[in-house]
N, C-alpha and C positions, 0 to 999 in steps of 0.2 A: 504494500500500500504506500502511496505517496500523498503528501499534503500539498495544498496550493501554494503558489508563490507569494512571498511577503517581503517587505523591505528588508534588506540585509544590513548588517552592522557597518558596512562600508558606506552607507548613505543612500540617498534616493536614486542614484544611478545604477544600483545593483539590487537584485532580488535573490532570495534563497528559498529552498523548500526542503523539508525533511523527507528522507527516504527511510521507510520502515523496512527492516531486514529480518530474516529468520531469527528466532530466539529472543525477540524483543529489542534487539539493538537498532541503532539508527546511524545513518550517515547524513551529510548535508550537501546538496547540490546548489551551486551559485552560478548566476549568469547576469549579464548586463540587462537592465530594464530599459525598454525604449520609451516608456512613459513613466514619469516619476510616481512613486507611491505616496499618498498623502502623509503628512507628518504624524498624524494621529495613529498611523499604522506602523510607526517605527518601533523596532524591538529594543529591549534593554540592551545597551552596548556591551554588557558583560556576557550575555547569552541570548539565544533566540527564544522568543516566547513559545511555549509548547503546550499550553493548556488548551482544551477544546474550544473555549470561548475565544481565546486569542487567535487560534488558528482560523476560526470562522470569520473573525473580524478582518484579519489580514487577507484571507482568501477573497472576501467580498471586495475589498479595496483593490486587489491586484488581479481580479478575475479577467479583466480585459487584456492582461498581458500573459495569461497562463499558457496559451496554446500557440497562436500563430506568430506572435511578435518575435519569439526566439528564432523563428525560421525565416524571417523577412528582414530586409534592410528598412531604414526609416522611409524610403521611397516606395516600399511595398514589394520589391523584387525578392523572389524566393531564393534563399541560400541553401544549397544542397549540402554543403560541407560544414561540419562542426568540429570543434576542438574540445577535448576533455583533458584538463590539466590535473595532475596528481602530485601532491606535495611530498616532502621528505619527512624524516623523523624529527620530532620536536618542531613542528611546522604546521602551517595552514595556509589557505589562500588569502593573500593580501596584496599581491603584486598586480595592481590594477593596470599599470602601464603595459604589462604583457597582454592582458585581455584587450586593451585598447588597440594594441598593434595588430592582433589577429582580426579584430572587428574591422579595422581600416583596410585589411587585405581581403575582406570578403568572407571571412569565416565567422560563424556564430560561436562565441566563446563560452565554455562552461568550465567550472572547476569543482572538485569534490573535496570536502573535508571528510576523510575516512572515519570510521567508527573509532571513538576514543581520542580524536584530534580536534582542535580548534572549536568550531561551532558545534561539533558533536560531542565535545568533552563533558559537558555538564550532565547530559543524560547518562553517559558512560560511568562517571564517577558516582552519581547518585545510586547506581546499581551496585556500588561497592567494588568497582573494577579500577585497576591501576591505569593512569594516563598513558596513552600510546602503546599499551601492552596487549598483544595477542599471543597465544601459544600455538596458533595454527595459521600460517601465512596464507593458506588457501581461502580463509574467510574473506579476505579482501576481494576475492573474485565476486562474492555476492554484492559488495558495494559497487563495483564497477559494472556488474550486470544490471543492477537497478538504475544506475546513472545512464547507461547506454539505452535502456528501455525508454526512459523519459526523453532522451535526446531524439531517439527514433520517432517517438510519438509526437514530437514537436516538428516533424517534417524533414528531418535530415537523414539522408541516405548514405553519406560518407562520413566516417569518423577518423579524425587524426588524434592520436594519443600523445600527450606530452608528459613525461615523467621526470621528476628531479630526485636525485640521490636515492633514498629508499623507495620513493615513488618510481624511479627508473627501474629498480629491481621488480617491483610489483607489476608495473605495466609490461615489462618484458615477458614475465611469466604468464600474464593474462593474455597478451597477444599470441603467445605460443600456444596456449590452450584453446584459443578461439579463432582458428583459421577462418579467414574470410570476413571477419567482423571489423577489422582495422584497415584503413586505407594507407596509413603511414604511421610510423612510430618515431618520435623525436625524444631523445634522451639527453638530459642536461645533467652532466656529472653523475651518471648512474653509479650506484653502490654495488660493486661486483665482488669485493673482497675486503677483508679487514686491513686497515692501514696500521699494521703492527708488525711485530717480529715474526720470523718463521716459527718460533716456538708457539706463539699465540695462534697463528694461523693454522698450525697443524696439531700440536699436542694439546693446547688448551681447548681447541675446538672439539677434540675427542672427549675431553672431560665434560665440557658444556653439553655435549650431546646426551650424556648420561644424567648429569645433574639437572639439566633443564627438564627432563622427563619427570623426575621425582620431586623436584623442588622448583617449580616454574617461577615462583615469586621471589626467589632468592636474588638479592641485589649483587650483581657481579661487576658493575662498572658505572661510570658516569661520563658526562661530556665536559670538555674544557670550555670555560666561559669566554675565552678571548674572541672567538669568531662572532658570537652573538653581540658582545659589547662593541665590536668594530662596526657592526651593521646598524645598530639602533641609534636614533637621534639623541636619546637620553644619555648616551655615553660616547658621543662624538661621531656617530655614524650618520648615514644618509637616509635611513628608512624608519618609518613609524609603524609599529604594529603592537598587538596586544601581548604584553609580557606574561600574562597569565596563561596564554596558549602557546607562547614560544619564549620561555624563560632562557636567559643567558646560560644558566647552569644546566639546562635541560631537565629531563625527568630521569629517575633511576633506570639504569639498564638492567633488566631482569633475565634470569637464566633461560626461562621458557621462550621468551622473545628472541634472545640471541641464538638459541638453538635453532629456531625456525629460520632466522635470517641466514645462518650458516648453511642450512640445508638448501635454501634458495640460491645462495652463492654456489653451492656444489652443483645444482642443476645447470646454472649458467656455465660453469667450468666444463661440464660434460658436453655442452653444446645444445643450443636450442634450434628450432626450425621455424622461426618467425617468417611467415610467408610474404608479408608486406615489406616495402622498402623501409630501412632503418637509418636514421641519422643520429650519430653519437657525437656529442660536443663536450669538450673538456678544456680546462685551462692548459696552457703550455707547460706549466710547472706546478709542482707541489711545494708547499712551504711546511714548516714545522706544525704539527697538529696539537702541540701543547704550549700554552703560554702565548703572550703577545709578542709580535714581531712586526717590523715595518711593512711587510708584504702580506698581512693577514687577508686583505681583500683584493689583492692583485695576483695571488696564487691560490691554488686549491689547498687550503690549510685544514681540510677535514679528511680528504681521501688521497690516496696515492694515484696520480694520474696514469702511471705506468700500468697499474692493475686494470684500469679502464681500457687502455689501449690494447693490452694483451687479450682481454676477454671479448672485446667488441666483435672481432671477426667471427666468433663462434655463435653469434646470435641468429644468423640466417645467411642466405645466399646473396643478399643485396644490402650491404652495410657500407655506409660512408662515415669516415671519421674526420672530424674537423677540430683543430686546436685554436683556442682563442687567446691571443696574447694579452696578458694583464687581467685575465678573467678570475673572478672569485669562485668559491665552491659552488654557490648558486649563481650561475652565469647571468641570470636575469637581474641580479642585484649588484653586478660588477660596476665599478666606477667607469665613467666614460674615458676613452672611446670603446672599451671592451663591450659595454652593454649594447651599443648600437651594432658593433661588429657581430655579436651573437645573433641579434635579430635579423640582420642582413643575411647571414649565412642560412638561417632557418628558412626565410622566405624565398631566397634564391633556390634552395634545394627543393622546397615544396612546389615552386613554380615549374621546376624541371620534372619532378616526379609525378605531380598531379596537375598536368596542364589543363587548360580550359575552364 
């Protein structure tokens, strides 16, 4: 079941809807609104209203935008192609300039906050679950299936997937398992291996595979806060976002989740058979992933870019690898000129692979 569109926390230019998933979980789908939702329909900025009365109110205000507007340009021309953006770990969709760029290039832009993330976090934690935590990576296929169903229902017959970091792993596995469902796959610094020592990537992974099964909530790690601080305006960065949903220090890394991530990495290492064209983009260099350094946002200071380059060819038969000079881990949040270079590469590739 899905609920109607309502004004999103990003403001009147964006709308969101709850996607009900099996087992009572929820995800949240976001897209640009072509007609602003009235101010009295705005949600609490800390969370999306989810009571039956609030949903009815928001649905009534936004009903005129619920079906056809996502599939048409402001001039009424139908847009066949849509983009679905999938965020990374300790993340959610707030990169409105990415959505604007796709819209300007004729794509209807959608983004999903997966179960337990961002807009979907309150419902998740109220059920007693840990933020960003699943112990079965395949559950995210349900989230993407639900999002794709809404996008199809709104009149789009071609879907481009864009995945960042953990979202790059999730979208790669989903595209591999859903042949024919995806027209093109764009990966922004996809997470294909641990940025750690050989011991952690091999020996510790074997330990986690056992521990994660029997003690899935055991905390086994955490994120370094330097990257987040370098991004956010409150600590000298360029970007404003909700720190309750994307805290600098992240959320605890738990054994069950890491076990599933490593199993996903192993699938990629064995080789996938993604049938659609794949574009993999990465920074030219990695920086230290612990502590502040002068190149935190001009190198990938989260992942090892060599791991990405090594695994990319195994995704399918049609894979293009592009390096972005001066790119951050999230290339969309890179300082200029890397940010524009990233977008230029994406649209040049899409124009070539999906002409017309």
